[in-house]
C-alpha positions as CSV (number, residue, x, y, z in Angstrom):
1,M,27.3,100.0,289.6
2,N,27.2,102.4,292.5
3,V,30.6,103.8,291.5
4,L,29.3,104.4,288.0
5,F,26.2,106.1,289.3
6,E,28.3,108.4,291.5
7,A,30.5,109.2,288.5
8,L,27.6,110.1,286.3
9,K,26.2,112.2,289.2
10,L,29.4,114.2,289.3
11,I,29.2,114.9,285.5
12,I,25.5,115.8,285.5
13,S,25.8,118.1,288.5
14,G,28.8,119.9,287.1
15,D,31.1,119.2,290.0
16,R,33.3,122.2,290.6
17,E,36.6,120.2,290.8
18,L,35.7,118.0,287.8
19,V,34.9,121.1,285.7
20,A,38.2,122.8,286.8
21,I,40.3,119.7,285.9
22,C,38.6,119.4,282.5
23,L,39.1,123.1,281.7
24,T,42.8,122.9,282.9
25,S,43.4,119.9,280.5
26,L,41.7,121.7,277.6
27,R,43.7,124.9,278.2
28,F,47.0,123.1,278.4
29,S,46.2,120.9,275.3
30,L,44.9,123.8,273.1
31,T,47.9,126.0,274.0
32,S,50.3,123.1,273.2
33,I,48.6,122.4,269.9
34,F,48.6,126.0,268.9
35,W,52.4,126.3,269.3
36,A,53.1,122.9,267.9
37,S,51.0,123.7,264.8
38,L,52.6,127.1,264.4
39,A,56.0,125.3,264.0
40,G,55.0,121.9,262.7
41,I,52.8,122.9,259.7
42,P,55.5,125.1,258.1
43,L,58.1,122.6,258.9
44,G,56.1,119.8,257.2
45,F,55.8,121.9,254.0
46,L,59.5,122.9,254.2
47,L,60.6,119.2,254.4
48,K,58.6,118.3,251.3
49,L,59.1,121.4,249.1
50,K,62.6,122.4,249.8
51,S,65.9,120.6,249.2
52,F,68.7,121.1,251.8
53,T,71.6,119.3,253.3
54,G,70.6,116.7,255.9
55,K,67.0,116.5,254.7
56,K,66.8,112.7,254.8
57,F,68.4,112.7,258.3
58,T,65.8,115.2,259.5
59,L,63.0,113.1,258.2
60,V,64.3,110.1,260.0
61,V,64.6,112.0,263.2
62,V,61.1,113.5,262.9
63,N,59.6,110.0,262.2
64,S,61.5,108.4,265.0
65,L,60.4,111.1,267.5
66,M,56.7,110.3,266.7
67,A,57.1,107.1,268.8
68,L,58.9,108.9,271.7
69,P,57.3,107.8,275.1
70,T,55.7,110.6,277.1
71,V,57.9,109.7,280.1
72,V,61.0,110.2,278.1
73,V,59.9,113.7,277.0
74,G,59.0,114.4,280.6
75,L,62.4,113.3,281.8
76,L,64.1,115.4,279.1
77,V,62.3,118.6,279.9
78,Y,62.6,117.9,283.7
79,S,66.4,117.8,283.4
80,L,66.2,121.2,281.7
81,V,63.8,123.0,284.1
82,A,64.8,121.4,287.4
83,R,66.7,123.6,289.9
84,S,70.0,121.9,288.9
85,G,69.2,122.2,285.2
86,P,70.2,125.0,282.7
87,L,66.8,126.6,283.0
88,G,66.3,126.0,286.7
89,E,66.5,129.7,287.6
90,L,63.3,130.4,285.6
91,G,61.3,128.4,288.1
92,L,59.3,126.5,285.4
93,L,59.1,123.1,287.1
94,F,55.6,122.1,288.3
95,T,54.0,125.0,286.4
96,P,51.6,125.0,283.4
97,V,54.5,126.4,281.2
98,A,56.6,123.2,281.9
99,I,53.7,121.0,280.9
100,I,53.0,123.0,277.7
101,I,56.7,122.8,276.7
102,G,56.7,119.1,277.2
103,Q,53.5,118.6,275.3
104,V,54.7,120.7,272.4
105,I,57.9,118.6,272.1
106,L,55.7,115.5,272.3
107,V,53.2,116.5,269.5
108,L,55.5,118.5,267.2
109,P,56.9,115.5,265.4
110,I,53.4,114.1,264.9
111,I,52.0,117.2,263.2
112,T,55.2,117.7,261.2
113,S,55.2,114.1,259.9
114,M,51.5,114.1,259.1
115,V,51.6,117.4,257.2
116,Y,54.7,116.2,255.3
117,G,52.8,113.0,254.3
118,S,49.7,115.1,253.3
119,V,51.9,117.4,251.1
120,S,53.5,114.3,249.6
121,D,50.2,112.9,248.6
122,M,48.8,116.1,247.1
123,D,48.2,116.5,243.3
124,P,51.7,117.2,241.8
125,R,50.1,119.6,239.4
126,L,49.0,121.9,242.2
127,P,52.3,123.7,242.8
128,E,52.8,124.3,239.0
129,T,49.2,125.5,238.7
130,L,49.7,128.0,241.5
131,K,52.9,129.3,239.9
132,T,51.1,129.6,236.6
133,L,48.5,131.7,238.3
134,G,51.3,134.0,239.4
135,A,51.5,132.9,243.0
136,S,55.0,133.2,244.6
137,G,56.5,133.7,248.1
138,F,54.1,133.9,251.0
139,P,50.9,134.0,248.9
140,Y,52.1,130.8,247.2
141,Y,52.3,128.9,250.5
142,L,49.1,130.5,251.8
143,M,47.2,129.3,248.7
144,M,48.7,125.8,249.1
145,L,47.8,125.8,252.7
146,K,44.2,126.6,251.8
147,E,44.1,123.7,249.3
148,M,45.5,121.3,252.0
149,K,43.3,122.5,254.9
150,N,41.5,119.3,255.4
151,P,44.5,116.9,255.9
152,I,46.2,119.6,257.9
153,L,43.2,120.0,260.2
154,S,43.2,116.2,260.5
155,A,46.9,116.3,261.7
156,V,46.1,119.0,264.2
157,L,43.1,117.0,265.6
158,A,45.3,113.9,265.8
159,G,47.9,115.9,267.7
160,F,45.3,117.2,270.1
161,G,44.1,113.7,270.8
162,R,47.7,112.8,271.7
163,V,48.2,115.5,274.2
164,I,44.8,115.4,275.9
165,G,45.3,111.8,276.8
166,E,49.0,111.8,277.8
167,V,49.9,111.4,281.5
168,G,53.7,111.1,281.7
169,V,54.6,114.7,280.8
170,S,51.8,116.2,282.9
171,M,52.7,114.2,286.0
172,M,56.4,114.7,285.8
173,L,56.5,118.4,284.9
174,G,53.2,119.6,286.5
175,G,53.4,117.7,289.8
176,N,49.6,117.1,289.8
177,I,49.0,120.2,291.9
178,R,45.3,120.6,292.8
179,W,43.6,123.6,291.2
180,Y,46.8,124.4,289.3
181,T,48.4,121.7,287.2
182,R,46.0,118.7,287.8
183,T,44.7,117.3,284.5
184,I,42.2,114.6,283.5
185,T,44.8,111.9,283.2
186,T,46.9,112.7,286.2
187,T,43.7,112.8,288.4
188,I,42.6,109.5,287.1
189,S,46.0,108.0,288.0
190,L,45.9,109.6,291.4
191,Q,42.3,108.6,292.3
192,T,42.9,105.0,291.1
193,S,46.0,104.7,293.2
194,K,44.0,105.9,296.3
195,G,41.1,103.5,295.6
196,E,38.7,106.4,295.1
197,F,37.1,105.7,291.8
198,E,34.2,108.1,291.5
199,L,36.0,111.2,290.2
200,G,38.5,109.1,288.2
201,L,35.7,107.3,286.5
202,A,33.8,110.5,285.8
203,L,36.9,112.0,284.2
204,G,37.5,108.8,282.3
205,L,34.0,109.1,280.8
206,V,34.7,112.7,279.9
207,L,37.9,111.6,278.2
208,M,36.0,109.0,276.3
209,I,33.6,111.6,275.1
210,I,36.4,113.9,274.0
211,A,38.0,110.9,272.1
212,F,34.7,110.1,270.4
213,V,34.2,113.7,269.3
214,L,37.8,113.9,268.0
215,N,37.4,110.7,266.0
216,F,34.1,111.9,264.6
217,L,35.7,115.2,263.5
218,I,38.7,113.5,262.0
219,H,36.4,111.2,260.1
220,K,34.4,114.1,258.8
221,V,37.5,115.9,257.8
222,V,39.1,112.9,256.1
223,H,36.0,112.0,254.1
224,H,34.9,115.6,253.4
225,D,34.2,116.0,249.7
C-alpha cells in the first residue's frame, strides 16, 4: 500500500523524471504512428483496389508480420544500425531515430492490414458512386479516404496502442538512456529489476490510463453513427 501511495504521489506532484519519460514515450509513438500511417493507409487501399502480380503473396506477408514479436523487430533493426551493420556509419544505434524506425516496422503491417480489411468491408457501391460523380485520380482516393475516416482512425489508434506499450524495440535500439531514450515500458522493466517499484508503478498507472483512453476512443470511433 505504501508503494502505491508513493506512486500516486509521483503522479500527482508531476515528478520531473516521470513527466520526461511519459513525454519521450509519446513523442516516439506519435512520430512512429505518423510515418507508419503515411505509408500504411495508402498501401491498404492499394492492396484492395489494385490488381498486380504477387498481390496474394504480399497480403500473406503483411498479415504474417502483424504477429512479429517486438524483440525480433529490434534484433533486425539492430543488425542494420549496429557499428558492424550496413548503416553503422550513421550512428543511429541507441538514438530516438533507431527506436522510431523499429516502431514503424512493427506497426506498419497492423495499420496496412486493418485499412485493407476496412476497405474490403465498405459498401461496394461507393467506388462506382464516386466515379459516377466524376471523381478520378487523387480526388477519387481523397473522397474515399474521407468516407472511410472512422475505421482508418480506429486502425491508427490501434497502432498507437501497440507502440506505446512495446518494450523490446525500445530497449534494444534505444539502450534505455536516462533523459534521452528511456520510455515508459523500459523504465518499468528497469525499476522492477532493481526492486524499486515506486516510479515503475507510477508509470504503469499512466500506461493503464493511456490504454483506457485509447480503448474509449476506439469504441467511440467504431460505434460512431
